[in-house]
mmJSON file of the N, C-alpha and C atoms, coordinates in Angstrom:
{"data_MODEL":{"atom_site":{
"group_PDB":["ATOM","ATOM","ATOM","ATOM","ATOM","ATOM","ATOM","ATOM","ATOM","ATOM","ATOM","ATOM","ATOM","ATOM","ATOM","ATOM","ATOM","ATOM","ATOM","ATOM","ATOM","ATOM","ATOM","ATOM","ATOM","ATOM","ATOM","ATOM","ATOM","ATOM","ATOM","ATOM","ATOM","ATOM","ATOM","ATOM","ATOM","ATOM","ATOM","ATOM","ATOM","ATOM","ATOM","ATOM","ATOM","ATOM","ATOM","ATOM","ATOM","ATOM","ATOM","ATOM","ATOM","ATOM","ATOM","ATOM","ATOM","ATOM","ATOM","ATOM","ATOM","ATOM","ATOM","ATOM","ATOM","ATOM","ATOM","ATOM","ATOM","ATOM","ATOM","ATOM","ATOM","ATOM","ATOM","ATOM","ATOM","ATOM","ATOM","ATOM","ATOM","ATOM","ATOM","ATOM","ATOM","ATOM","ATOM","ATOM","ATOM","ATOM","ATOM","ATOM","ATOM","ATOM","ATOM","ATOM","ATOM","ATOM","ATOM","ATOM","ATOM","ATOM","ATOM","ATOM","ATOM","ATOM","ATOM","ATOM","ATOM","ATOM","ATOM","ATOM","ATOM","ATOM","ATOM","ATOM","ATOM","ATOM","ATOM","ATOM","ATOM","ATOM","ATOM","ATOM","ATOM","ATOM","ATOM","ATOM","ATOM","ATOM","ATOM","ATOM","ATOM","ATOM","ATOM","ATOM","ATOM","ATOM","ATOM","ATOM","ATOM","ATOM","ATOM","ATOM","ATOM","ATOM","ATOM","ATOM","ATOM","ATOM","ATOM","ATOM","ATOM","ATOM","ATOM","ATOM","ATOM","ATOM","ATOM","ATOM","ATOM","ATOM","ATOM","ATOM","ATOM","ATOM","ATOM","ATOM","ATOM","ATOM","ATOM","ATOM","ATOM","ATOM","ATOM","ATOM","ATOM","ATOM","ATOM","ATOM","ATOM","ATOM","ATOM","ATOM","ATOM","ATOM","ATOM","ATOM","ATOM","ATOM","ATOM","ATOM","ATOM","ATOM","ATOM"],
"id":[1,2,3,4,5,6,7,8,9,10,11,12,13,14,15,16,17,18,19,20,21,22,23,24,25,26,27,28,29,30,31,32,33,34,35,36,37,38,39,40,41,42,43,44,45,46,47,48,49,50,51,52,53,54,55,56,57,58,59,60,61,62,63,64,65,66,67,68,69,70,71,72,73,74,75,76,77,78,79,80,81,82,83,84,85,86,87,88,89,90,91,92,93,94,95,96,97,98,99,100,101,102,103,104,105,106,107,108,109,110,111,112,113,114,115,116,117,118,119,120,121,122,123,124,125,126,127,128,129,130,131,132,133,134,135,136,137,138,139,140,141,142,143,144,145,146,147,148,149,150,151,152,153,154,155,156,157,158,159,160,161,162,163,164,165,166,167,168,169,170,171,172,173,174,175,176,177,178,179,180,181,182,183,184,185,186,187,188,189,190,191,192,193,194,195],
"type_symbol":["N","C","C","N","C","C","N","C","C","N","C","C","N","C","C","N","C","C","N","C","C","N","C","C","N","C","C","N","C","C","N","C","C","N","C","C","N","C","C","N","C","C","N","C","C","N","C","C","N","C","C","N","C","C","N","C","C","N","C","C","N","C","C","N","C","C","N","C","C","N","C","C","N","C","C","N","C","C","N","C","C","N","C","C","N","C","C","N","C","C","N","C","C","N","C","C","N","C","C","N","C","C","N","C","C","N","C","C","N","C","C","N","C","C","N","C","C","N","C","C","N","C","C","N","C","C","N","C","C","N","C","C","N","C","C","N","C","C","N","C","C","N","C","C","N","C","C","N","C","C","N","C","C","N","C","C","N","C","C","N","C","C","N","C","C","N","C","C","N","C","C","N","C","C","N","C","C","N","C","C","N","C","C","N","C","C","N","C","C","N","C","C","N","C","C"],
"label_atom_id":["N","CA","C","N","CA","C","N","CA","C","N","CA","C","N","CA","C","N","CA","C","N","CA","C","N","CA","C","N","CA","C","N","CA","C","N","CA","C","N","CA","C","N","CA","C","N","CA","C","N","CA","C","N","CA","C","N","CA","C","N","CA","C","N","CA","C","N","CA","C","N","CA","C","N","CA","C","N","CA","C","N","CA","C","N","CA","C","N","CA","C","N","CA","C","N","CA","C","N","CA","C","N","CA","C","N","CA","C","N","CA","C","N","CA","C","N","CA","C","N","CA","C","N","CA","C","N","CA","C","N","CA","C","N","CA","C","N","CA","C","N","CA","C","N","CA","C","N","CA","C","N","CA","C","N","CA","C","N","CA","C","N","CA","C","N","CA","C","N","CA","C","N","CA","C","N","CA","C","N","CA","C","N","CA","C","N","CA","C","N","CA","C","N","CA","C","N","CA","C","N","CA","C","N","CA","C","N","CA","C","N","CA","C","N","CA","C","N","CA","C","N","CA","C","N","CA","C"],
"label_alt_id":[null,null,null,null,null,null,null,null,null,null,null,null,null,null,null,null,null,null,null,null,null,null,null,null,null,null,null,null,null,null,null,null,null,null,null,null,null,null,null,null,null,null,null,null,null,null,null,null,null,null,null,null,null,null,null,null,null,null,null,null,null,null,null,null,null,null,null,null,null,null,null,null,null,null,null,null,null,null,null,null,null,null,null,null,null,null,null,null,null,null,null,null,null,null,null,null,null,null,null,null,null,null,null,null,null,null,null,null,null,null,null,null,null,null,null,null,null,null,null,null,null,null,null,null,null,null,null,null,null,null,null,null,null,null,null,null,null,null,null,null,null,null,null,null,null,null,null,null,null,null,null,null,null,null,null,null,null,null,null,null,null,null,null,null,null,null,null,null,null,null,null,null,null,null,null,null,null,null,null,null,null,null,null,null,null,null,null,null,null,null,null,null,null,null,null],
"label_comp_id":["UNK","UNK","UNK","UNK","UNK","UNK","UNK","UNK","UNK","UNK","UNK","UNK","UNK","UNK","UNK","UNK","UNK","UNK","UNK","UNK","UNK","UNK","UNK","UNK","UNK","UNK","UNK","UNK","UNK","UNK","UNK","UNK","UNK","UNK","UNK","UNK","UNK","UNK","UNK","UNK","UNK","UNK","UNK","UNK","UNK","UNK","UNK","UNK","UNK","UNK","UNK","UNK","UNK","UNK","UNK","UNK","UNK","UNK","UNK","UNK","UNK","UNK","UNK","UNK","UNK","UNK","UNK","UNK","UNK","UNK","UNK","UNK","UNK","UNK","UNK","UNK","UNK","UNK","UNK","UNK","UNK","UNK","UNK","UNK","UNK","UNK","UNK","UNK","UNK","UNK","UNK","UNK","UNK","UNK","UNK","UNK","UNK","UNK","UNK","UNK","UNK","UNK","UNK","UNK","UNK","UNK","UNK","UNK","UNK","UNK","UNK","UNK","UNK","UNK","UNK","UNK","UNK","UNK","UNK","UNK","UNK","UNK","UNK","UNK","UNK","UNK","UNK","UNK","UNK","UNK","UNK","UNK","UNK","UNK","UNK","UNK","UNK","UNK","UNK","UNK","UNK","UNK","UNK","UNK","UNK","UNK","UNK","UNK","UNK","UNK","UNK","UNK","UNK","UNK","UNK","UNK","UNK","UNK","UNK","UNK","UNK","UNK","UNK","UNK","UNK","UNK","UNK","UNK","UNK","UNK","UNK","UNK","UNK","UNK","UNK","UNK","UNK","UNK","UNK","UNK","UNK","UNK","UNK","UNK","UNK","UNK","UNK","UNK","UNK","UNK","UNK","UNK","UNK","UNK","UNK"],
"label_asym_id":["A","A","A","A","A","A","A","A","A","A","A","A","A","A","A","A","A","A","A","A","A","A","A","A","A","A","A","A","A","A","A","A","A","A","A","A","A","A","A","A","A","A","A","A","A","A","A","A","A","A","A","A","A","A","A","A","A","A","A","A","A","A","A","A","A","A","A","A","A","A","A","A","A","A","A","A","A","A","A","A","A","A","A","A","A","A","A","A","A","A","A","A","A","A","A","A","A","A","A","A","A","A","A","A","A","A","A","A","A","A","A","A","A","A","A","A","A","A","A","A","A","A","A","A","A","A","A","A","A","A","A","A","A","A","A","A","A","A","A","A","A","A","A","A","A","A","A","A","A","A","A","A","A","A","A","A","A","A","A","A","A","A","A","A","A","A","A","A","A","A","A","A","A","A","A","A","A","A","A","A","A","A","A","A","A","A","A","A","A","A","A","A","A","A","A"],
"label_entity_id":["1","1","1","1","1","1","1","1","1","1","1","1","1","1","1","1","1","1","1","1","1","1","1","1","1","1","1","1","1","1","1","1","1","1","1","1","1","1","1","1","1","1","1","1","1","1","1","1","1","1","1","1","1","1","1","1","1","1","1","1","1","1","1","1","1","1","1","1","1","1","1","1","1","1","1","1","1","1","1","1","1","1","1","1","1","1","1","1","1","1","1","1","1","1","1","1","1","1","1","1","1","1","1","1","1","1","1","1","1","1","1","1","1","1","1","1","1","1","1","1","1","1","1","1","1","1","1","1","1","1","1","1","1","1","1","1","1","1","1","1","1","1","1","1","1","1","1","1","1","1","1","1","1","1","1","1","1","1","1","1","1","1","1","1","1","1","1","1","1","1","1","1","1","1","1","1","1","1","1","1","1","1","1","1","1","1","1","1","1","1","1","1","1","1","1"],
"label_seq_id":[1,1,1,2,2,2,3,3,3,4,4,4,5,5,5,6,6,6,7,7,7,8,8,8,9,9,9,10,10,10,11,11,11,12,12,12,13,13,13,14,14,14,15,15,15,16,16,16,17,17,17,18,18,18,19,19,19,20,20,20,21,21,21,22,22,22,23,23,23,24,24,24,25,25,25,26,26,26,27,27,27,28,28,28,29,29,29,30,30,30,31,31,31,32,32,32,33,33,33,34,34,34,35,35,35,36,36,36,37,37,37,38,38,38,39,39,39,40,40,40,41,41,41,42,42,42,43,43,43,44,44,44,45,45,45,46,46,46,47,47,47,48,48,48,49,49,49,50,50,50,51,51,51,52,52,52,53,53,53,54,54,54,55,55,55,56,56,56,57,57,57,58,58,58,59,59,59,60,60,60,61,61,61,62,62,62,63,63,63,64,64,64,65,65,65],
"pdbx_PDB_ins_code":[null,null,null,null,null,null,null,null,null,null,null,null,null,null,null,null,null,null,null,null,null,null,null,null,null,null,null,null,null,null,null,null,null,null,null,null,null,null,null,null,null,null,null,null,null,null,null,null,null,null,null,null,null,null,null,null,null,null,null,null,null,null,null,null,null,null,null,null,null,null,null,null,null,null,null,null,null,null,null,null,null,null,null,null,null,null,null,null,null,null,null,null,null,null,null,null,null,null,null,null,null,null,null,null,null,null,null,null,null,null,null,null,null,null,null,null,null,null,null,null,null,null,null,null,null,null,null,null,null,null,null,null,null,null,null,null,null,null,null,null,null,null,null,null,null,null,null,null,null,null,null,null,null,null,null,null,null,null,null,null,null,null,null,null,null,null,null,null,null,null,null,null,null,null,null,null,null,null,null,null,null,null,null,null,null,null,null,null,null,null,null,null,null,null,null],
"Cartn_x":[53.756,54.265,53.567,53.087,52.378,53.245,53.289,54.064,53.307,54.048,53.458,52.597,51.443,50.573,51.254,52.142,52.835,53.763,54.41,55.277,54.438,53.288,52.397,51.935,51.576,51.141,52.282,53.487,54.637,54.936,54.855,55.078,54.004,52.764,51.679,51.893,52.327,52.605,53.781,54.792,55.953,55.556,54.722,54.252,53.417,52.531,51.662,52.465,53.421,54.202,55.161,55.656,56.538,55.782,54.572,53.762,53.376,53.042,52.714,53.935,55.093,56.314,56.656,56.489,56.755,55.774,54.514,53.515,53.825,54.263,54.613,55.825,56.85,58.045,57.706,56.868,56.468,55.651,54.725,53.92,54.798,55.768,56.693,57.468,57.957,58.745,57.898,56.664,55.798,55.311,55.025,54.488,55.552,56.753,57.793,58.815,58.953,59.973,61.362,61.455,62.736,62.865,64.085,64.327,64.002,63.279,62.952,64.141,65.249,66.437,67.192,67.75,67.805,66.747,66.138,65.3,64.06,63.282,62.029,62.314,63.241,63.536,64.12,65.066,65.656,64.638,63.774,62.725,61.744,61.397,60.485,61.128,62.401,63.091,63.12,63.359,63.376,61.985,60.959,59.593,59.06,59.708,59.245,59.27,60.341,60.445,59.37,59.133,58.098,56.72,56.471,55.179,54.917,55.926,55.775,55.5,56.238,56.041,54.643,54.181,52.859,51.754,51.863,50.831,50.807,51.978,52.03,51.516,51.841,51.421,49.953,49.408,48.009,47.035,47.519,46.617,45.881,44.694,43.956,44.729,44.624,45.322,44.533,45.244,44.619,45.159,44.313,44.747,45.0,45.948,46.234,45.106,44.756,43.689,44.162],
"Cartn_y":[227.412,228.425,228.283,229.37,229.376,230.077,229.473,230.064,231.224,232.069,233.16,232.561,233.148,232.599,232.481,233.408,233.327,232.111,231.813,230.632,229.36,229.34,228.18,227.962,229.048,228.943,228.481,228.966,228.544,227.069,226.588,225.167,224.31,224.749,224.009,223.971,225.084,225.126,224.228,224.184,223.33,221.858,221.469,220.083,219.757,220.67,220.425,220.285,221.177,221.095,219.908,219.54,218.374,217.08,216.954,215.773,215.711,216.837,216.872,216.492,217.015,216.673,215.198,214.626,213.195,212.355,212.76,212.029,212.093,213.245,213.386,212.529,212.55,211.737,210.248,209.821,208.422,208.014,208.872,208.574,208.49,209.386,209.357,208.049,207.644,206.414,205.19,205.152,204.005,203.939,205.069,205.081,204.869,205.393,205.287,204.207,203.826,202.861,203.47,204.77,205.477,206.205,206.328,207.068,208.544,209.154,210.577,211.501,210.943,211.755,211.897,212.94,214.242,215.216,214.946,215.97,216.316,215.322,215.603,216.158,215.522,215.954,217.368,217.659,219.002,220.049,219.701,220.626,220.91,219.863,220.052,220.864,220.651,221.4,222.889,223.218,224.639,225.248,224.468,224.967,224.971,224.227,224.136,225.495,226.222,227.54,228.487,228.492,229.361,228.933,227.634,227.133,227.461,227.285,227.606,229.097,229.92,231.368,231.768,231.225,231.576,231.098,229.859,229.348,230.109,230.436,231.154,232.587,233.242,234.629,234.761,233.75,233.824,233.251,232.708,232.112,233.204,232.862,233.855,234.249,235.472,235.95,235.591,235.182,234.886,235.868,236.236,237.155,236.356,236.835,236.19,236.467,235.461,235.693,236.541],
"Cartn_z":[230.666,229.757,228.407,227.888,226.613,225.573,224.386,223.298,222.661,222.009,221.243,220.124,219.826,218.782,217.419,217.071,215.792,215.748,216.872,216.933,216.852,217.517,217.427,215.987,215.296,213.906,213.004,213.275,212.477,212.682,213.91,214.171,213.514,213.564,212.905,211.397,210.823,209.385,209.038,209.884,209.647,209.649,210.591,210.648,209.409,209.028,207.869,206.583,206.348,205.117,205.14,206.311,206.404,206.096,206.63,206.337,204.865,204.279,202.865,202.016,202.371,201.642,201.744,202.93,203.108,202.295,202.251,201.471,199.977,199.491,198.077,197.732,198.593,198.344,198.36,199.294,199.375,198.148,197.733,196.542,195.298,195.176,194.035,194.019,195.174,195.281,194.954,195.473,195.228,193.781,193.166,191.805,190.735,190.964,189.938,190.236,191.486,191.866,191.934,191.724,191.771,193.107,193.56,194.792,194.578,195.504,195.343,195.588,196.045,196.269,194.962,194.549,195.196,194.697,193.549,192.914,193.715,194.095,194.801,196.192,196.911,198.281,198.301,197.422,197.397,196.964,196.018,195.606,196.727,197.474,198.594,199.707,199.942,200.99,200.674,199.403,199.041,199.134,198.831,198.939,200.356,201.25,202.634,203.323,203.163,203.799,203.306,202.016,201.46,201.949,202.0,202.46,203.917,204.746,206.176,206.364,205.661,205.79,205.341,204.232,203.723,204.663,205.154,206.058,207.383,207.903,209.176,209.039,207.944,207.778,207.38,206.728,206.259,207.267,208.363,209.345,210.11,210.62,211.409,212.668,213.047,214.239,215.496,216.502,217.8,218.821,219.725,220.788,222.048,222.808,224.102,225.067,225.864,226.86,228.017],
"occupancy":[1.0,1.0,1.0,1.0,1.0,1.0,1.0,1.0,1.0,1.0,1.0,1.0,1.0,1.0,1.0,1.0,1.0,1.0,1.0,1.0,1.0,1.0,1.0,1.0,1.0,1.0,1.0,1.0,1.0,1.0,1.0,1.0,1.0,1.0,1.0,1.0,1.0,1.0,1.0,1.0,1.0,1.0,1.0,1.0,1.0,1.0,1.0,1.0,1.0,1.0,1.0,1.0,1.0,1.0,1.0,1.0,1.0,1.0,1.0,1.0,1.0,1.0,1.0,1.0,1.0,1.0,1.0,1.0,1.0,1.0,1.0,1.0,1.0,1.0,1.0,1.0,1.0,1.0,1.0,1.0,1.0,1.0,1.0,1.0,1.0,1.0,1.0,1.0,1.0,1.0,1.0,1.0,1.0,1.0,1.0,1.0,1.0,1.0,1.0,1.0,1.0,1.0,1.0,1.0,1.0,1.0,1.0,1.0,1.0,1.0,1.0,1.0,1.0,1.0,1.0,1.0,1.0,1.0,1.0,1.0,1.0,1.0,1.0,1.0,1.0,1.0,1.0,1.0,1.0,1.0,1.0,1.0,1.0,1.0,1.0,1.0,1.0,1.0,1.0,1.0,1.0,1.0,1.0,1.0,1.0,1.0,1.0,1.0,1.0,1.0,1.0,1.0,1.0,1.0,1.0,1.0,1.0,1.0,1.0,1.0,1.0,1.0,1.0,1.0,1.0,1.0,1.0,1.0,1.0,1.0,1.0,1.0,1.0,1.0,1.0,1.0,1.0,1.0,1.0,1.0,1.0,1.0,1.0,1.0,1.0,1.0,1.0,1.0,1.0,1.0,1.0,1.0,1.0,1.0,1.0],
"B_iso_or_equiv":[0.0,0.0,0.0,0.0,0.0,0.0,0.0,0.0,0.0,0.0,0.0,0.0,0.0,0.0,0.0,0.0,0.0,0.0,0.0,0.0,0.0,0.0,0.0,0.0,0.0,0.0,0.0,0.0,0.0,0.0,0.0,0.0,0.0,0.0,0.0,0.0,0.0,0.0,0.0,0.0,0.0,0.0,0.0,0.0,0.0,0.0,0.0,0.0,0.0,0.0,0.0,0.0,0.0,0.0,0.0,0.0,0.0,0.0,0.0,0.0,0.0,0.0,0.0,0.0,0.0,0.0,0.0,0.0,0.0,0.0,0.0,0.0,0.0,0.0,0.0,0.0,0.0,0.0,0.0,0.0,0.0,0.0,0.0,0.0,0.0,0.0,0.0,0.0,0.0,0.0,0.0,0.0,0.0,0.0,0.0,0.0,0.0,0.0,0.0,0.0,0.0,0.0,0.0,0.0,0.0,0.0,0.0,0.0,0.0,0.0,0.0,0.0,0.0,0.0,0.0,0.0,0.0,0.0,0.0,0.0,0.0,0.0,0.0,0.0,0.0,0.0,0.0,0.0,0.0,0.0,0.0,0.0,0.0,0.0,0.0,0.0,0.0,0.0,0.0,0.0,0.0,0.0,0.0,0.0,0.0,0.0,0.0,0.0,0.0,0.0,0.0,0.0,0.0,0.0,0.0,0.0,0.0,0.0,0.0,0.0,0.0,0.0,0.0,0.0,0.0,0.0,0.0,0.0,0.0,0.0,0.0,0.0,0.0,0.0,0.0,0.0,0.0,0.0,0.0,0.0,0.0,0.0,0.0,0.0,0.0,0.0,0.0,0.0,0.0,0.0,0.0,0.0,0.0,0.0,0.0],
"pdbx_formal_charge":[null,null,null,null,null,null,null,null,null,null,null,null,null,null,null,null,null,null,null,null,null,null,null,null,null,null,null,null,null,null,null,null,null,null,null,null,null,null,null,null,null,null,null,null,null,null,null,null,null,null,null,null,null,null,null,null,null,null,null,null,null,null,null,null,null,null,null,null,null,null,null,null,null,null,null,null,null,null,null,null,null,null,null,null,null,null,null,null,null,null,null,null,null,null,null,null,null,null,null,null,null,null,null,null,null,null,null,null,null,null,null,null,null,null,null,null,null,null,null,null,null,null,null,null,null,null,null,null,null,null,null,null,null,null,null,null,null,null,null,null,null,null,null,null,null,null,null,null,null,null,null,null,null,null,null,null,null,null,null,null,null,null,null,null,null,null,null,null,null,null,null,null,null,null,null,null,null,null,null,null,null,null,null,null,null,null,null,null,null,null,null,null,null,null,null],
"auth_seq_id":[1,1,1,2,2,2,3,3,3,4,4,4,5,5,5,6,6,6,7,7,7,8,8,8,9,9,9,10,10,10,11,11,11,12,12,12,13,13,13,14,14,14,15,15,15,16,16,16,17,17,17,18,18,18,19,19,19,20,20,20,21,21,21,22,22,22,23,23,23,24,24,24,25,25,25,26,26,26,27,27,27,28,28,28,29,29,29,30,30,30,31,31,31,32,32,32,33,33,33,34,34,34,35,35,35,36,36,36,37,37,37,38,38,38,39,39,39,40,40,40,41,41,41,42,42,42,43,43,43,44,44,44,45,45,45,46,46,46,47,47,47,48,48,48,49,49,49,50,50,50,51,51,51,52,52,52,53,53,53,54,54,54,55,55,55,56,56,56,57,57,57,58,58,58,59,59,59,60,60,60,61,61,61,62,62,62,63,63,63,64,64,64,65,65,65],
"auth_comp_id":["UNK","UNK","UNK","UNK","UNK","UNK","UNK","UNK","UNK","UNK","UNK","UNK","UNK","UNK","UNK","UNK","UNK","UNK","UNK","UNK","UNK","UNK","UNK","UNK","UNK","UNK","UNK","UNK","UNK","UNK","UNK","UNK","UNK","UNK","UNK","UNK","UNK","UNK","UNK","UNK","UNK","UNK","UNK","UNK","UNK","UNK","UNK","UNK","UNK","UNK","UNK","UNK","UNK","UNK","UNK","UNK","UNK","UNK","UNK","UNK","UNK","UNK","UNK","UNK","UNK","UNK","UNK","UNK","UNK","UNK","UNK","UNK","UNK","UNK","UNK","UNK","UNK","UNK","UNK","UNK","UNK","UNK","UNK","UNK","UNK","UNK","UNK","UNK","UNK","UNK","UNK","UNK","UNK","UNK","UNK","UNK","UNK","UNK","UNK","UNK","UNK","UNK","UNK","UNK","UNK","UNK","UNK","UNK","UNK","UNK","UNK","UNK","UNK","UNK","UNK","UNK","UNK","UNK","UNK","UNK","UNK","UNK","UNK","UNK","UNK","UNK","UNK","UNK","UNK","UNK","UNK","UNK","UNK","UNK","UNK","UNK","UNK","UNK","UNK","UNK","UNK","UNK","UNK","UNK","UNK","UNK","UNK","UNK","UNK","UNK","UNK","UNK","UNK","UNK","UNK","UNK","UNK","UNK","UNK","UNK","UNK","UNK","UNK","UNK","UNK","UNK","UNK","UNK","UNK","UNK","UNK","UNK","UNK","UNK","UNK","UNK","UNK","UNK","UNK","UNK","UNK","UNK","UNK","UNK","UNK","UNK","UNK","UNK","UNK","UNK","UNK","UNK","UNK","UNK","UNK"],
"auth_asym_id":["A","A","A","A","A","A","A","A","A","A","A","A","A","A","A","A","A","A","A","A","A","A","A","A","A","A","A","A","A","A","A","A","A","A","A","A","A","A","A","A","A","A","A","A","A","A","A","A","A","A","A","A","A","A","A","A","A","A","A","A","A","A","A","A","A","A","A","A","A","A","A","A","A","A","A","A","A","A","A","A","A","A","A","A","A","A","A","A","A","A","A","A","A","A","A","A","A","A","A","A","A","A","A","A","A","A","A","A","A","A","A","A","A","A","A","A","A","A","A","A","A","A","A","A","A","A","A","A","A","A","A","A","A","A","A","A","A","A","A","A","A","A","A","A","A","A","A","A","A","A","A","A","A","A","A","A","A","A","A","A","A","A","A","A","A","A","A","A","A","A","A","A","A","A","A","A","A","A","A","A","A","A","A","A","A","A","A","A","A","A","A","A","A","A","A"],
"auth_atom_id":["N","CA","C","N","CA","C","N","CA","C","N","CA","C","N","CA","C","N","CA","C","N","CA","C","N","CA","C","N","CA","C","N","CA","C","N","CA","C","N","CA","C","N","CA","C","N","CA","C","N","CA","C","N","CA","C","N","CA","C","N","CA","C","N","CA","C","N","CA","C","N","CA","C","N","CA","C","N","CA","C","N","CA","C","N","CA","C","N","CA","C","N","CA","C","N","CA","C","N","CA","C","N","CA","C","N","CA","C","N","CA","C","N","CA","C","N","CA","C","N","CA","C","N","CA","C","N","CA","C","N","CA","C","N","CA","C","N","CA","C","N","CA","C","N","CA","C","N","CA","C","N","CA","C","N","CA","C","N","CA","C","N","CA","C","N","CA","C","N","CA","C","N","CA","C","N","CA","C","N","CA","C","N","CA","C","N","CA","C","N","CA","C","N","CA","C","N","CA","C","N","CA","C","N","CA","C","N","CA","C","N","CA","C","N","CA","C","N","CA","C","N","CA","C","N","CA","C"],
"pdbx_PDB_model_num":[1,1,1,1,1,1,1,1,1,1,1,1,1,1,1,1,1,1,1,1,1,1,1,1,1,1,1,1,1,1,1,1,1,1,1,1,1,1,1,1,1,1,1,1,1,1,1,1,1,1,1,1,1,1,1,1,1,1,1,1,1,1,1,1,1,1,1,1,1,1,1,1,1,1,1,1,1,1,1,1,1,1,1,1,1,1,1,1,1,1,1,1,1,1,1,1,1,1,1,1,1,1,1,1,1,1,1,1,1,1,1,1,1,1,1,1,1,1,1,1,1,1,1,1,1,1,1,1,1,1,1,1,1,1,1,1,1,1,1,1,1,1,1,1,1,1,1,1,1,1,1,1,1,1,1,1,1,1,1,1,1,1,1,1,1,1,1,1,1,1,1,1,1,1,1,1,1,1,1,1,1,1,1,1,1,1,1,1,1,1,1,1,1,1,1]
}}}
């Protein structure tokens, strides 16, 4: 079973933004010594939806074979 290309692009965007968010939270924690919760994590969560939507909608379109 093959997923719809838009769903595949959305999942790829979700993984990309989640990894970026985790890297930012980890860097914040390591550089400042302060817990990234709640400000950094909540800010990233609100931006996650916008980032996923933008990456999924701006990705090149693929046609089904």
